[in-house]
BAVO-27326 format. One record per residue (C-alpha): residue number from 1; residue in three letters; x, y, z. Coordinates in steps of 0.5 Angstrom, whole numbers. Layout:
// BAVO-27326
@seq = NUM	type = Ala	px = X	py = Y	pz = Z
...
***
This chain:
// BAVO-27326
@seq = 1	type = Met	px = 33	py = 13	pz = -40
@seq = 2	type = Asn	px = 31	py = 17	pz = -35
@seq = 3	type = Asn	px = 31	py = 14	pz = -29
@seq = 4	type = Glu	px = 27	py = 20	pz = -25
@seq = 5	type = Leu	px = 21	py = 17	pz = -22
@seq = 6	type = Leu	px = 15	py = 23	pz = -19
@seq = 7	type = Gly	px = 11	py = 21	pz = -12
@seq = 8	type = Ile	px = 5	py = 23	pz = -11
@seq = 9	type = Ile	px = 1	py = 21	pz = -4
@seq = 10	type = Asn	px = -7	py = 22	pz = -5
@seq = 11	type = Leu	px = -10	py = 23	pz = 0
@seq = 12	type = Glu	px = -17	py = 26	pz = -2
@seq = 13	type = Pro	px = -20	py = 20	pz = -4
@seq = 14	type = Glu	px = -19	py = 17	pz = 3
@seq = 15	type = Gln	px = -21	py = 24	pz = 8
@seq = 16	type = Asp	px = -25	py = 20	pz = 13
@seq = 17	type = Tyr	px = -24	py = 12	pz = 12
@seq = 18	type = Leu	px = -21	py = 12	pz = 20
@seq = 19	type = Asp	px = -28	py = 16	pz = 22
@seq = 20	type = Glu	px = -27	py = 19	pz = 30
@seq = 21	type = Leu	px = -18	py = 20	pz = 28
@seq = 22	type = Thr	px = -20	py = 23	pz = 21
@seq = 23	type = Tyr	px = -24	py = 28	pz = 24
@seq = 24	type = Phe	px = -19	py = 33	pz = 25
@seq = 25	type = Arg	px = -13	py = 31	pz = 21
@seq = 26	type = Ser	px = -12	py = 27	pz = 14
@seq = 27	type = Ser	px = -11	py = 20	pz = 14
@seq = 28	type = Gly	px = -3	py = 20	pz = 13
@seq = 29	type = Ser	px = -3	py = 25	pz = 19
@seq = 30	type = Val	px = -5	py = 19	pz = 24
@seq = 31	type = Pro	px = -1	py = 17	pz = 29
@seq = 32	type = Phe	px = 1	py = 11	pz = 30
@seq = 33	type = Met	px = 5	py = 6	pz = 34
@seq = 34	type = Gly	px = 8	py = 12	pz = 39
@seq = 35	type = Arg	px = 13	py = 16	pz = 34
@seq = 36	type = Tyr	px = 10	py = 16	pz = 27
@seq = 37	type = Arg	px = 5	py = 18	pz = 22
@seq = 38	type = Leu	px = 1	py = 13	pz = 17
@seq = 39	type = Ile	px = 4	py = 18	pz = 12
@seq = 40	type = Asp	px = 12	py = 16	pz = 14
@seq = 41	type = Phe	px = 11	py = 9	pz = 11
@seq = 42	type = Thr	px = 9	py = 10	pz = 5
@seq = 43	type = Ile	px = 14	py = 16	pz = 4
@seq = 44	type = Thr	px = 19	py = 12	pz = 6
@seq = 45	type = Asn	px = 17	py = 6	pz = 2
@seq = 46	type = Met	px = 18	py = 12	pz = -4
@seq = 47	type = Val	px = 24	py = 15	pz = -2
@seq = 48	type = Asn	px = 28	py = 8	pz = -2
@seq = 49	type = Ser	px = 25	py = 6	pz = -10
@seq = 50	type = Gly	px = 28	py = 12	pz = -12
@seq = 51	type = Val	px = 23	py = 17	pz = -12
@seq = 52	type = Asn	px = 26	py = 25	pz = -11
@seq = 53	type = Val	px = 20	py = 29	pz = -12
@seq = 54	type = Val	px = 13	py = 27	pz = -7
@seq = 55	type = Gly	px = 7	py = 31	pz = -8
@seq = 56	type = Val	px = 2	py = 31	pz = -2
@seq = 57	type = Tyr	px = -5	py = 31	pz = -5
@seq = 58	type = Ala	px = -7	py = 34	pz = 3
@seq = 59	type = Gly	px = -15	py = 35	pz = 2
@seq = 60	type = Asn	px = -18	py = 39	pz = 7
@seq = 61	type = Lys	px = -15	py = 37	pz = 13
@seq = 62	type = Phe	px = -7	py = 39	pz = 12
@seq = 63	type = Arg	px = -5	py = 44	pz = 18
@seq = 64	type = Ser	px = -1	py = 38	pz = 22
@seq = 65	type = Leu	px = 1	py = 35	pz = 15
@seq = 66	type = Leu	px = 5	py = 42	pz = 13
@seq = 67	type = Asp	px = 9	py = 41	pz = 21
@seq = 68	type = His	px = 10	py = 33	pz = 20
@seq = 69	type = Leu	px = 14	py = 34	pz = 13
@seq = 70	type = Asn	px = 17	py = 40	pz = 14
@seq = 71	type = Arg	px = 24	py = 38	pz = 14
@seq = 72	type = Lys	px = 25	py = 33	pz = 8
@seq = 73	type = Glu	px = 32	py = 31	pz = 11
@seq = 74	type = Glu	px = 30	py = 27	pz = 16
@seq = 75	type = Phe	px = 25	py = 23	pz = 11
@seq = 76	type = Gly	px = 32	py = 21	pz = 7
@seq = 77	type = Phe	px = 31	py = 26	pz = 1
@seq = 78	type = Glu	px = 38	py = 29	pz = 1
@seq = 79	type = Gly	px = 41	py = 34	pz = -4
@seq = 80	type = Lys	px = 37	py = 40	pz = -7
@seq = 81	type = His	px = 34	py = 37	pz = -12
@seq = 82	type = Thr	px = 29	py = 33	pz = -7
@seq = 83	type = Arg	px = 23	py = 36	pz = -6
@seq = 84	type = Ile	px = 17	py = 35	pz = -1
@seq = 85	type = Phe	px = 10	py = 39	pz = -4
@seq = 86	type = Val	px = 4	py = 39	pz = 2
@seq = 87	type = Leu	px = -1	py = 41	pz = -4
@seq = 88	type = Pro	px = -8	py = 43	pz = 0
@seq = 89	type = Pro	px = -13	py = 45	pz = -4
@seq = 90	type = Asp	px = -12	py = 51	pz = -10
@seq = 91	type = Trp	px = -15	py = 58	pz = -13
@seq = 92	type = Asn	px = -22	py = 58	pz = -14
@seq = 93	type = Asp	px = -21	py = 58	pz = -22
@seq = 94	type = Pro	px = -29	py = 60	pz = -25
@seq = 95	type = Ser	px = -27	py = 56	pz = -31
@seq = 96	type = Asp	px = -25	py = 49	pz = -28
@seq = 97	type = Ile	px = -30	py = 43	pz = -28
@seq = 98	type = Ser	px = -26	py = 39	pz = -25
@seq = 99	type = Gln	px = -29	py = 34	pz = -19
@seq = 100	type = Gly	px = -26	py = 30	pz = -13
@seq = 101	type = Asp	px = -19	py = 28	pz = -13
@seq = 102	type = Leu	px = -19	py = 31	pz = -20
@seq = 103	type = Lys	px = -19	py = 38	pz = -17
@seq = 104	type = Tyr	px = -12	py = 36	pz = -14
@seq = 105	type = Phe	px = -9	py = 33	pz = -20
@seq = 106	type = His	px = -12	py = 39	pz = -24
@seq = 107	type = Asn	px = -10	py = 45	pz = -20
@seq = 108	type = His	px = -3	py = 42	pz = -18
@seq = 109	type = Ala	px = -1	py = 40	pz = -26
@seq = 110	type = Asp	px = 5	py = 44	pz = -25
@seq = 111	type = Leu	px = 7	py = 39	pz = -21
@seq = 112	type = Leu	px = 8	py = 34	pz = -28
@seq = 113	type = Arg	px = 9	py = 39	pz = -33
@seq = 114	type = Arg	px = 15	py = 41	pz = -29
@seq = 115	type = Thr	px = 18	py = 35	pz = -27
@seq = 116	type = Lys	px = 23	py = 30	pz = -31
@seq = 117	type = Ala	px = 20	py = 25	pz = -29
@seq = 118	type = Glu	px = 17	py = 19	pz = -35
@seq = 119	type = His	px = 14	py = 15	pz = -29
@seq = 120	type = Val	px = 10	py = 17	pz = -24
@seq = 121	type = Ile	px = 8	py = 12	pz = -17
@seq = 122	type = Val	px = 2	py = 14	pz = -14
@seq = 123	type = Ser	px = -1	py = 12	pz = -8
@seq = 124	type = Gly	px = -5	py = 13	pz = -1
@seq = 125	type = Thr	px = -4	py = 11	pz = 6
@seq = 126	type = Gln	px = -9	py = 5	pz = 7
@seq = 127	type = Phe	px = -3	py = 1	pz = 5
@seq = 128	type = Val	px = 3	py = 1	pz = 10
@seq = 129	type = Ala	px = 9	py = -3	pz = 9
@seq = 130	type = Asn	px = 17	py = -3	pz = 11
@seq = 131	type = Asp	px = 18	py = -4	pz = 3
@seq = 132	type = Asn	px = 20	py = -1	pz = -3
@seq = 133	type = Tyr	px = 17	py = -2	pz = -10
@seq = 134	type = Ala	px = 25	py = -2	pz = -13
@seq = 135	type = Lys	px = 22	py = -8	pz = -16
@seq = 136	type = Ala	px = 16	py = -7	pz = -18
@seq = 137	type = Val	px = 19	py = 0	pz = -22
@seq = 138	type = Glu	px = 23	py = -4	pz = -26
@seq = 139	type = Ser	px = 18	py = -9	pz = -28
@seq = 140	type = His	px = 14	py = -3	pz = -30
@seq = 141	type = Arg	px = 19	py = 0	pz = -34
@seq = 142	type = Glu	px = 22	py = -7	pz = -38
@seq = 143	type = Ser	px = 14	py = -9	pz = -40
@seq = 144	type = Gly	px = 14	py = -2	pz = -43
@seq = 145	type = Arg	px = 6	py = -3	pz = -39
@seq = 146	type = Asp	px = 2	py = 4	pz = -39
@seq = 147	type = Ile	px = 0	py = 2	pz = -32
@seq = 148	type = Thr	px = 3	py = -4	pz = -26
@seq = 149	type = Phe	px = -1	py = -5	pz = -20
@seq = 150	type = Val	px = 2	py = -7	pz = -14
@seq = 151	type = Gly	px = -1	py = -12	pz = -11
@seq = 152	type = Glu	px = -1	py = -18	pz = -6
@seq = 153	type = Lys	px = -2	py = -26	pz = -6
@seq = 154	type = Val	px = -5	py = -28	pz = 1
@seq = 155	type = Thr	px = -6	py = -35	pz = 2
@seq = 156	type = Asp	px = -8	py = -36	pz = 9
@seq = 157	type = Asn	px = -12	py = -32	pz = 13
@seq = 158	type = Ile	px = -15	py = -27	pz = 8
@seq = 159	type = Pro	px = -18	py = -21	pz = 11
@seq = 160	type = Glu	px = -25	py = -20	pz = 11
@seq = 161	type = Ser	px = -26	py = -13	pz = 9
@seq = 162	type = Pro	px = -26	py = -7	pz = 3
@seq = 163	type = Val	px = -19	py = -8	pz = 1
@seq = 164	type = Leu	px = -20	py = -9	pz = -7
@seq = 165	type = Arg	px = -18	py = -14	pz = -10
@seq = 166	type = Met	px = -16	py = -16	pz = -17
@seq = 167	type = Val	px = -17	py = -21	pz = -22
@seq = 168	type = Thr	px = -12	py = -25	pz = -25
@seq = 169	type = Glu	px = -11	py = -30	pz = -31
@seq = 170	type = Gly	px = -4	py = -32	pz = -31
@seq = 171	type = Glu	px = 0	py = -25	pz = -32
@seq = 172	type = Asp	px = -6	py = -21	pz = -34
@seq = 173	type = Leu	px = -9	py = -18	pz = -30
@seq = 174	type = Lys	px = -17	py = -17	pz = -32
@seq = 175	type = Gly	px = -20	py = -12	pz = -27
@seq = 176	type = Phe	px = -22	py = -12	pz = -20
@seq = 177	type = Thr	px = -27	py = -14	pz = -15
@seq = 178	type = His	px = -29	py = -14	pz = -7
@seq = 179	type = Asp	px = -31	py = -21	pz = -7
@seq = 180	type = Gln	px = -28	py = -22	pz = 0
@seq = 181	type = Ser	px = -26	py = -30	pz = -2
@seq = 182	type = Asn	px = -21	py = -27	pz = -7
@seq = 183	type = Gly	px = -14	py = -27	pz = -4
@seq = 184	type = His	px = -10	py = -23	pz = -9
@seq = 185	type = Leu	px = -11	py = -16	pz = -5
@seq = 186	type = Tyr	px = -9	py = -10	pz = -8
@seq = 187	type = Thr	px = -6	py = -4	pz = -5
@seq = 188	type = Gly	px = -8	py = 2	pz = -8
@seq = 189	type = Val	px = -1	py = 3	pz = -11
@seq = 190	type = Tyr	px = 1	py = 4	pz = -18
@seq = 191	type = Ile	px = 6	py = 6	pz = -23
@seq = 192	type = Ile	px = 4	py = 10	pz = -29
@seq = 193	type = Lys	px = 7	py = 14	pz = -35
@seq = 194	type = Lys	px = 7	py = 20	pz = -33
@seq = 195	type = Ser	px = 3	py = 22	pz = -41
@seq = 196	type = Val	px = -2	py = 16	pz = -39
@seq = 197	type = Leu	px = -4	py = 20	pz = -33
@seq = 198	type = Glu	px = -5	py = 26	pz = -36
@seq = 199	type = Asn	px = -8	py = 24	pz = -42
@seq = 200	type = Ile	px = -13	py = 20	pz = -35
@seq = 201	type = Val	px = -13	py = 26	pz = -32
@seq = 202	type = Gln	px = -16	py = 30	pz = -38
@seq = 203	type = Phe	px = -21	py = 25	pz = -41
@seq = 204	type = Cys	px = -24	py = 25	pz = -33
@seq = 205	type = Ile	px = -25	py = 32	pz = -33
@seq = 206	type = Asp	px = -28	py = 32	pz = -40
@seq = 207	type = Asn	px = -32	py = 27	pz = -38
@seq = 208	type = Tyr	px = -34	py = 30	pz = -30
@seq = 209	type = Lys	px = -31	py = 24	pz = -27
@seq = 210	type = Gln	px = -30	py = 25	pz = -20
@seq = 211	type = Asn	px = -25	py = 19	pz = -18
@seq = 212	type = Leu	px = -18	py = 18	pz = -22
@seq = 213	type = Phe	px = -17	py = 11	pz = -21
@seq = 214	type = His	px = -25	py = 9	pz = -20
@seq = 215	type = His	px = -28	py = 12	pz = -27
@seq = 216	type = Gly	px = -21	py = 14	pz = -30
@seq = 217	type = Ile	px = -17	py = 7	pz = -30
@seq = 218	type = Arg	px = -21	py = 2	pz = -27
@seq = 219	type = Glu	px = -27	py = 3	pz = -32
@seq = 220	type = Gln	px = -23	py = 5	pz = -37
@seq = 221	type = Leu	px = -18	py = -1	pz = -36
@seq = 222	type = Glu	px = -19	py = -5	pz = -43
@seq = 223	type = Asn	px = -15	py = 3	pz = -47
@seq = 224	type = Tyr	px = -8	py = 2	pz = -43
@seq = 225	type = Asn	px = -3	py = -4	pz = -43
@seq = 226	type = Thr	px = -3	py = -6	pz = -36
@seq = 227	type = Gly	px = -1	py = -11	pz = -31
@seq = 228	type = Phe	px = 0	py = -13	pz = -24
@seq = 229	type = His	px = 7	py = -14	pz = -19
@seq = 230	type = Asn	px = 6	py = -17	pz = -12
@seq = 231	type = Ile	px = 11	py = -15	pz = -6
@seq = 232	type = Asp	px = 12	py = -19	pz = -1
@seq = 233	type = Gly	px = 13	py = -18	pz = 6
@seq = 234	type = Asn	px = 9	py = -15	pz = 12
@seq = 235	type = Thr	px = 3	py = -11	pz = 11
@seq = 236	type = Leu	px = -2	py = -8	pz = 14
@seq = 237	type = Tyr	px = -9	py = -5	pz = 11
@seq = 238	type = Phe	px = -13	py = 1	pz = 14
@seq = 239	type = Tyr	px = -20	py = 2	pz = 13
@seq = 240	type = Ser	px = -23	py = 4	pz = 21
@seq = 241	type = Val	px = -21	py = 5	pz = 27
@seq = 242	type = Gln	px = -23	py = -2	pz = 28
@seq = 243	type = Ser	px = -17	py = -4	pz = 23
@seq = 244	type = Tyr	px = -13	py = 1	pz = 26
@seq = 245	type = Phe	px = -13	py = -2	pz = 33
@seq = 246	type = Asn	px = -12	py = -9	pz = 31
@seq = 247	type = Asn	px = -6	py = -7	pz = 27
@seq = 248	type = Ser	px = -3	py = -3	pz = 33
@seq = 249	type = Met	px = -4	py = -9	pz = 37
@seq = 250	type = Lys	px = 0	py = -14	pz = 33
@seq = 251	type = Leu	px = 6	py = -10	pz = 33
@seq = 252	type = Leu	px = 7	py = -10	pz = 40
@seq = 253	type = Asp	px = 10	py = -17	pz = 39
@seq = 254	type = Lys	px = 17	py = -15	pz = 40
@seq = 255	type = Ala	px = 20	py = -20	pz = 33
@seq = 256	type = Arg	px = 14	py = -17	pz = 30
@seq = 257	type = Tyr	px = 15	py = -10	pz = 32
@seq = 258	type = Arg	px = 23	py = -10	pz = 30
@seq = 259	type = Asp	px = 22	py = -14	pz = 24
@seq = 260	type = Phe	px = 17	py = -9	pz = 22
@seq = 261	type = Phe	px = 20	py = -3	pz = 23
@seq = 262	type = Tyr	px = 27	py = -5	pz = 22
@seq = 263	type = Gly	px = 26	py = -10	pz = 17
@seq = 264	type = Gln	px = 28	py = -8	pz = 10
@seq = 265	type = Lys	px = 31	py = -1	pz = 13
@seq = 266	type = Lys	px = 29	py = 4	pz = 18
@seq = 267	type = Val	px = 23	py = 8	pz = 17
@seq = 268	type = Lys	px = 24	py = 15	pz = 17
@seq = 269	type = Thr	px = 19	py = 20	pz = 21
@seq = 270	type = Lys	px = 21	py = 27	pz = 24
@seq = 271	type = Ile	px = 26	py = 27	pz = 30
@seq = 272	type = Ser	px = 23	py = 29	pz = 36
@seq = 273	type = Thr	px = 27	py = 33	pz = 41
@seq = 274	type = Asn	px = 23	py = 30	pz = 48
@seq = 275	type = Pro	px = 28	py = 28	pz = 53
@seq = 276	type = Pro	px = 27	py = 20	pz = 55
@seq = 277	type = Thr	px = 21	py = 17	pz = 59
@seq = 278	type = Leu	px = 21	py = 17	pz = 66
@seq = 279	type = Tyr	px = 19	py = 11	pz = 69
@seq = 280	type = Lys	px = 18	py = 13	pz = 77
@seq = 281	type = Asn	px = 18	py = 9	pz = 82
@seq = 282	type = Gly	px = 12	py = 4	pz = 83
@seq = 283	type = Ser	px = 11	py = 4	pz = 76
@seq = 284	type = Ser	px = 11	py = -2	pz = 71
@seq = 285	type = Ala	px = 10	py = -3	pz = 63
@seq = 286	type = Arg	px = 9	py = -10	pz = 60
@seq = 287	type = Arg	px = 8	py = -12	pz = 53
@seq = 288	type = Ser	px = 8	py = -4	pz = 50
@seq = 289	type = Val	px = 11	py = 2	pz = 47
@seq = 290	type = Val	px = 12	py = 8	pz = 51
@seq = 291	type = Ala	px = 15	py = 14	pz = 47
@seq = 292	type = Asn	px = 20	py = 19	pz = 49
@seq = 293	type = Gly	px = 17	py = 24	pz = 53
@seq = 294	type = Val	px = 12	py = 20	pz = 57
@seq = 295	type = Thr	px = 12	py = 20	pz = 65
@seq = 296	type = Leu	px = 10	py = 14	pz = 68
@seq = 297	type = Glu	px = 7	py = 13	pz = 75
@seq = 298	type = Gly	px = 2	py = 8	pz = 74
@seq = 299	type = Ser	px = 2	py = 2	pz = 70
@seq = 300	type = Val	px = 2	py = 0	pz = 63
@seq = 301	type = Glu	px = 0	py = -7	pz = 59
@seq = 302	type = Asn	px = -1	py = -8	pz = 52
@seq = 303	type = Ser	px = -2	py = -1	pz = 50
@seq = 304	type = Val	px = 2	py = 4	pz = 45
@seq = 305	type = Leu	px = 4	py = 11	pz = 50
@seq = 306	type = Ser	px = 6	py = 17	pz = 45
@seq = 307	type = Arg	px = 10	py = 22	pz = 47
@seq = 308	type = Asn	px = 9	py = 27	pz = 53
@seq = 309	type = Val	px = 4	py = 23	pz = 56
@seq = 310	type = Trp	px = 2	py = 23	pz = 63
@seq = 311	type = Val	px = 0	py = 16	pz = 67
@seq = 312	type = Gly	px = -1	py = 18	pz = 75
@seq = 313	type = Lys	px = 0	py = 14	pz = 81
@seq = 314	type = Gly	px = -5	py = 8	pz = 81
@seq = 315	type = Ala	px = -8	py = 9	pz = 74
@seq = 316	type = Thr	px = -7	py = 3	pz = 71
@seq = 317	type = Val	px = -8	py = 3	pz = 62
@seq = 318	type = Lys	px = -9	py = -3	pz = 59
@seq = 319	type = Asn	px = -10	py = -5	pz = 51
@seq = 320	type = Ser	px = -10	py = 2	pz = 50
@seq = 321	type = Ile	px = -7	py = 7	pz = 46
@seq = 322	type = Ile	px = -6	py = 14	pz = 48
@seq = 323	type = Phe	px = -4	py = 20	pz = 43
@seq = 324	type = Ala	px = 1	py = 25	pz = 45
@seq = 325	type = Asn	px = 0	py = 30	pz = 51
@seq = 326	type = Cys	px = -6	py = 26	pz = 54
@seq = 327	type = Cys	px = -6	py = 26	pz = 62
@seq = 328	type = Ile	px = -8	py = 20	pz = 65
@seq = 329	type = Glu	px = -10	py = 23	pz = 72
@seq = 330	type = Pro	px = -9	py = 18	pz = 79
@seq = 331	type = Gly	px = -14	py = 12	pz = 80
@seq = 332	type = Ala	px = -17	py = 12	pz = 73
@seq = 333	type = His	px = -16	py = 6	pz = 69
@seq = 334	type = Leu	px = -17	py = 5	pz = 61
@seq = 335	type = Glu	px = -18	py = -2	pz = 58
@seq = 336	type = Asn	px = -20	py = -3	pz = 50
@seq = 337	type = Val	px = -20	py = 6	pz = 49
@seq = 338	type = Ile	px = -16	py = 10	pz = 44
@seq = 339	type = Leu	px = -15	py = 18	pz = 47
@seq = 340	type = Asp	px = -13	py = 22	pz = 42
@seq = 341	type = Lys	px = -9	py = 28	pz = 42
@seq = 342	type = Asp	px = -10	py = 33	pz = 49
@seq = 343	type = Val	px = -14	py = 29	pz = 52
@seq = 344	type = Arg	px = -15	py = 29	pz = 60
@seq = 345	type = Ile	px = -18	py = 23	pz = 64
@seq = 346	type = Thr	px = -20	py = 25	pz = 71
@seq = 347	type = Glu	px = -18	py = 22	pz = 78
@seq = 348	type = Gly	px = -21	py = 15	pz = 79
@seq = 349	type = Arg	px = -25	py = 16	pz = 72
@seq = 350	type = Gln	px = -26	py = 8	pz = 69
@seq = 351	type = Leu	px = -26	py = 7	pz = 61
@seq = 352	type = Met	px = -28	py = 1	pz = 59
@seq = 353	type = Gly	px = -28	py = -1	pz = 51
@seq = 354	type = Ser	px = -28	py = -8	pz = 47
@seq = 355	type = Glu	px = -23	py = -11	pz = 44
@seq = 356	type = Glu	px = -28	py = -11	pz = 38
@seq = 357	type = Lys	px = -31	py = -4	pz = 39
@seq = 358	type = Pro	px = -25	py = 1	pz = 43
@seq = 359	type = Tyr	px = -28	py = 7	pz = 46
@seq = 360	type = Val	px = -26	py = 13	pz = 43
@seq = 361	type = Val	px = -24	py = 19	pz = 46
@seq = 362	type = Ala	px = -24	py = 26	pz = 41
@seq = 363	type = Lys	px = -18	py = 30	pz = 41
@seq = 364	type = Arg	px = -18	py = 35	pz = 46
@seq = 365	type = Ser	px = -24	py = 32	pz = 51
@seq = 366	type = Thr	px = -24	py = 32	pz = 59
@seq = 367	type = Ile	px = -27	py = 26	pz = 62
***
């Protein structure tokens, strides 16, 4: 049996789910917890599941992904036959009638044609976990299914969110629903036979469909031999700026942070050469993640600071998320705020959002 696996990370359907945070970048390249990007978790899980080639359908906002993923070894890909391909929109083919995310599957069909893999793991980056899909892959292969959907059963504190739910009966998958009372969450990850995927792509293109999952799989579910596999681990779902903020605040708990980032295997990301964090006299940091390259003269509490941030003397940062290269001048006060990259907060300025609606400052702004 061919044990090779191909990974596809499809970012096209989730281009703008995180609103302001995805105005200038894809969802996969959104920074998370100081030193990671959301795509790091998807790639790490794929590597740990035995995937040796990953294609990233990057949408129109792919520049930061090209920079972030340019050294495959840092993500655990070893050997000359391993690859990460960032695949932006392709040529303008006048005969191409594909639409939506089908354009990526059509224009980059060589990714499927050239691989020896018989099975493909397809995922986005809205679902994040430090896990792997090895058991799901094993179940998929042993059962001979066309498609195996990866899910999670939640019995307590079922989230009220647009996350799709799976309708099941025993071991059988009956369909998908948005019913908020259903705790059988669909992670957005599925394992599919390559030949079946190629047929679905062609069906969608021939019938002018725009979304591979909803039109080619969900609406045609009865035509395929399908099933599901539930994972059991710490998971997060990203579907709005509010969910991004809440997930970040949850991981400020030390035990939860260690379990999430180091529980199964260490989450891989691009290696930084920044100097260590500099804590100057009079500075303080409580219950926070402070990345390397930060210069701290003020105080930080319950916050996440990415690389190369400067917090001036007397400035306070509370319940906030600060992206890389931000400058917070002396005496400024930030609370329940998200600063995108390269933002400058001038001396004495006060910005306050709420836990329910954090105040978001756009990239390269000065306030």
